[in-house]
C-alpha positions as CSV (number, residue, x, y, z in Angstrom):
1,X,-5.8,-13.4,-8.7
2,X,-5.0,-11.5,-5.5
3,X,-3.0,-8.4,-5.0
4,X,-1.1,-7.5,-1.9
5,X,0.0,-4.0,-1.5
6,X,3.2,-3.0,0.4
7,X,3.1,-0.4,3.2
8,X,4.7,0.8,6.3
9,X,3.1,0.6,9.7
10,X,2.7,4.1,11.3
11,X,0.7,3.2,14.4
12,X,-0.8,0.1,16.0
13,X,-4.1,0.3,17.9
14,X,-5.1,-3.1,19.3
15,X,-6.0,-5.3,16.3
16,X,-5.9,-2.3,13.9
17,X,-3.0,-0.4,12.4
18,X,-2.5,2.8,10.4
19,X,-0.5,1.9,7.3
20,X,1.1,4.3,4.9
21,X,0.9,3.4,1.2
22,X,3.2,6.0,-0.3
23,X,1.5,9.0,1.3
24,X,-2.0,7.5,1.6
25,X,-2.8,6.3,5.1
26,X,-5.4,3.7,5.9
27,X,-6.6,1.9,9.0
28,X,-6.4,-1.8,8.3
29,X,-7.0,-5.0,10.3
30,X,-3.8,-6.2,12.0
31,X,-5.3,-9.4,13.7
32,X,-3.4,-11.9,11.5
33,X,0.1,-10.6,12.4
34,X,1.8,-10.8,15.8
35,X,4.3,-8.4,17.3
36,X,3.4,-5.6,14.9
37,X,5.1,-2.2,15.6
38,X,5.5,1.2,13.9
39,X,8.1,1.0,11.2
40,X,7.3,-2.6,10.2
41,X,7.0,-3.3,6.5
42,X,3.8,-5.2,5.6
43,X,1.7,-6.6,2.8
44,X,-2.0,-5.7,3.0
45,X,-4.7,-7.6,1.1
46,X,-8.4,-6.9,1.3
47,X,-8.0,-4.4,4.2
48,X,-5.9,-6.8,6.3
49,X,-2.2,-7.1,7.0
50,X,-1.3,-10.6,5.8
51,X,2.4,-10.6,6.4
52,X,5.4,-8.7,7.6
53,X,8.2,-8.3,5.1
54,X,11.8,-7.1,5.1
55,X,12.8,-3.6,4.0
56,X,14.6,-5.2,1.0
57,X,11.4,-7.0,0.0
58,X,9.4,-3.8,0.4
59,X,11.8,-1.8,-1.8
60,X,11.7,-4.6,-4.5
61,X,7.9,-4.7,-4.6
62,X,7.6,-0.9,-4.6
63,X,10.0,-0.7,-7.5
64,X,7.9,-3.2,-9.5
65,X,4.7,-1.2,-8.6
66,X,6.4,2.0,-9.7
67,X,7.5,0.4,-13.0
68,X,4.0,-0.9,-13.6
69,X,2.5,2.5,-12.8
70,X,4.9,4.2,-15.3
71,X,4.0,1.6,-18.0
72,X,0.3,2.2,-17.5
73,X,0.8,6.0,-17.8
74,X,2.6,5.4,-21.1
75,X,-0.2,3.3,-22.4
76,X,-2.7,6.0,-21.6
77,X,-0.8,8.4,-23.8
78,X,-1.2,6.1,-26.8
């Protein structure tokens, strides 16, 4: 199973981009996606941007991740 993580592009430097993942910024490979610009919402897998997504998709995915994180925290309390 693969997991793609949603993020927001902060800066584009050639074939690399700085992407913000909820306060954590990483430099990732941007070679696979054309016309990338700051403010774009993306999915990153294995250190590479694999797709641009809409703001609505970003919010939906982030909400699911937040719910999963909350559920895992509850399990740790048990």
